[in-house]
C-alpha positions in Angstrom: -31.4 -48.9 -6.1 -30.6 -45.4 -4.7 -33.7 -43.5 -3.4 -34.4 -40.3 -5.4 -33.6 -37.0 -3.6 -36.8 -35.5 -2.1 -35.6 -31.9 -2.7 -34.9 -29.5 -5.5 -31.1 -29.3 -5.7 -31.1 -25.7 -7.2 -33.4 -24.5 -4.5 -31.3 -25.9 -1.6 -28.1 -24.7 -3.2 -29.6 -21.2 -3.5 -30.5 -21.5 0.2 -26.8 -22.5 1.1 -25.6 -19.6 -1.2 -27.7 -17.1 0.8 -26.5 -18.4 4.0 -22.8 -18.3 3.1 -23.3 -14.9 1.4 -24.8 -13.3 4.5 -22.4 -14.9 7.1 -19.3 -15.7 5.2 -17.6 -19.1 5.2 -16.0 -19.2 8.7 -19.1 -17.9 10.5 -21.4 -20.4 8.8 -21.9 -23.7 10.6 -23.1 -27.0 9.1 -26.2 -26.5 11.5 -26.9 -23.0 9.9 -26.6 -24.6 6.4 -28.9 -27.6 7.2 -31.5 -25.3 8.8 -31.5 -22.9 5.9 -31.6 -25.6 3.3 -34.3 -27.6 5.1 -32.1 -30.7 5.4 -30.7 -32.9 8.2 -27.0 -32.7 8.7 -26.8 -36.3 7.3 -28.7 -35.4 4.2 -26.6 -32.4 3.6 -23.4 -34.5 3.7 -24.9 -37.3 1.6 -25.9 -34.8 -1.1 -23.2 -32.2 -1.2 -20.2 -33.6 0.9 -18.6 -31.4 3.4 -19.0 -27.6 4.1 -16.0 -26.7 1.8 -17.5 -28.6 -1.1 -20.9 -27.1 -0.6 -19.3 -23.5 -0.6 -17.5 -24.3 -3.8 -20.8 -25.4 -5.4 -22.6 -22.3 -4.1 -19.8 -20.1 -5.7 -20.0 -22.0 -9.0 -23.9 -21.5 -8.9 -23.5 -17.7 -8.2 -21.0 -17.2 -11.0 -22.8 -19.2 -13.6 -26.2 -17.7 -12.8 -26.0 -14.2 -11.4 -22.9 -12.9 -12.9 -22.9 -14.8 -16.2 -26.6 -13.9 -16.9 -26.0 -10.4 -16.1 -23.2 -10.2 -18.8 -25.3 -12.0 -21.3 -28.1 -9.6 -20.8 -25.9 -6.6 -21.2 -24.3 -7.9 -24.4 -27.7 -8.1 -26.2 -27.4 -6.6 -29.7 -29.8 -3.7 -29.0 -27.6 -2.4 -26.1 -24.8 0.1 -27.3 -21.3 -0.9 -26.0 -20.8 2.2 -23.9 -24.5 1.9 -22.5 -23.7 -1.7 -21.5 -20.7 -0.6 -19.4 -22.6 2.3 -17.9 -25.4 0.0 -17.1 -23.2 -2.6 -15.5 -21.8 0.0 -13.1 -25.2 1.6 -12.5 -26.6 -1.8 -11.5 -23.6 -2.5 -9.3 -24.2 0.8 -7.5 -28.0 0.3 -7.1 -27.5 -3.3 -5.8 -25.1 -2.0 -3.3 -27.5 0.7 -2.0 -30.6 -1.6 -2.0 -29.0 -4.4 0.0 -30.0 -4.0 3.6 -27.7 -6.9 4.6 -24.6 -5.3 2.9 -23.6 -8.7 1.5 -21.5 -7.2 -1.4 -20.6 -9.6 -4.2 -20.3 -13.3 -3.4 -17.4 -13.8 -5.8 -15.5 -10.8 -4.3 -16.2 -12.0 -0.8 -14.9 -15.4 -1.7 -11.8 -13.9 -3.2 -11.1 -11.9 -0.1 -12.0 -14.5 2.6 -10.9 -17.8 0.9 -8.6 -16.7 -1.9 -5.4 -16.2 0.3 -5.4 -19.8 1.6 -7.5 -21.9 -0.7 -5.9 -22.2 -4.3 -9.0 -23.9 -5.8 -11.5 -21.3 -4.6 -9.0 -18.5 -5.5 -8.8 -19.9 -9.1 -12.6 -20.1 -9.3 -13.0 -16.5 -8.1 -10.3 -15.3 -10.6 -12.1 -17.2 -13.4 -15.4 -15.4 -12.6 -13.7 -12.0 -12.3 -11.9 -12.8 -15.6 -15.3 -13.1 -17.2 -16.1 -9.6 -16.1 -12.8 -8.3 -17.5 -13.5 -10.0 -20.7 -16.9 -8.6 -20.9 -15.5 -5.0 -20.3 -12.8 -5.6 -22.9 -15.3 -6.7 -25.5 -17.5 -3.8 -24.9 -14.7 -1.4 -25.0 -13.5 -2.9 -28.3 -17.0 -2.6 -29.7 -17.3 1.0 -28.5 -14.1 1.9 -30.3 -15.4 0.4 -33.4 -18.6 2.4 -33.3 -16.8 5.6 -32.1 -18.5 6.0 -28.7 -15.4 5.1 -26.7 -12.1 6.9 -27.3 -9.0 6.6 -25.2 -5.2 6.3 -25.6 -5.0 3.1 -23.4 -5.6 -0.3 -24.8 -8.9 -2.0 -24.3 -7.4 -4.4 -21.9 -5.8 -1.7 -19.9 -9.2 0.2 -19.5 -11.0 -3.0 -18.8 -8.7 -3.9 -15.9 -9.0 -0.3 -14.5 -12.8 -0.8 -14.6 -12.5 -4.2 -13.0 -10.6 -2.6 -10.2 -13.4 0.0 -9.8 -16.0 -2.8 -9.8 -14.1 -4.6 -7.1 -13.7 -1.4 -5.0 -17.5 -0.8 -5.3 -18.3 -4.3 -4.1 -16.0 -4.0 -1.1 -17.3 -0.5 -0.2 -20.8 -2.0 -0.4 -20.2 -4.0 2.7 -19.5 -0.7 4.7 -22.9 0.9 4.0 -21.6 3.8 1.9 -23.8 6.7 0.8 -24.8 7.2 -2.8 -22.6 10.2 -3.1 -19.4 8.2 -2.4 -20.3 5.4 -4.8 -21.3 7.8 -7.5 -18.0 9.7 -7.0 -16.1 6.3 -7.6 -18.1 5.5 -10.8 -18.3 8.9 -12.5 -14.6 9.4 -13.2 -14.1 5.8 -14.1 -16.6 6.1 -16.8 -15.2 9.5 -17.8 -11.9 7.6 -18.6 -13.6 6.2 -21.6 -13.8 9.6 -23.1 -11.0 11.1 -25.3 -8.3 12.9 -23.5 -8.5 16.6 -24.1 -5.3 18.5 -23.9 -5.1 21.2 -21.2 
């Protein structure tokens, strides 16, 4: 009979996630991971496989917890569609400014570091970013229905523009930007939801 694991899988995955998130994939060694997770190297391999597999599990955990839970929270019935979009970007901005380690977004980091040469991780990152695009599209469509969002572009076009802004914010977050720069990115992006006024 297999011996039960003597650790909480969620807790050790969170520790691995923090390690990868802070250092990146290439700069993180198995020794770093084992130390942060409180496991021996052998226990790590037995429980999670190799470093690449553990990274994939950490990415899945981040996407299904941090990102997905944030989207669910902002789609609550008591949050107006336009307010949900504004809150999404305000939270992104504040997270960037409040992070002393300048980690950025784990999904975006994975897309940049691993996406070009790892098709499976690229697909996982794109799927997570696709959830963000879908959230923005749904909120834009709902905002059009209640009259708070007006624009000539389609909901999908606007959502993709806002997704690009989100990605830019998360990359800038790794360069320790000031509030003025980040707010200068967000303000005109949100203004694009307003109706075009002829000059």
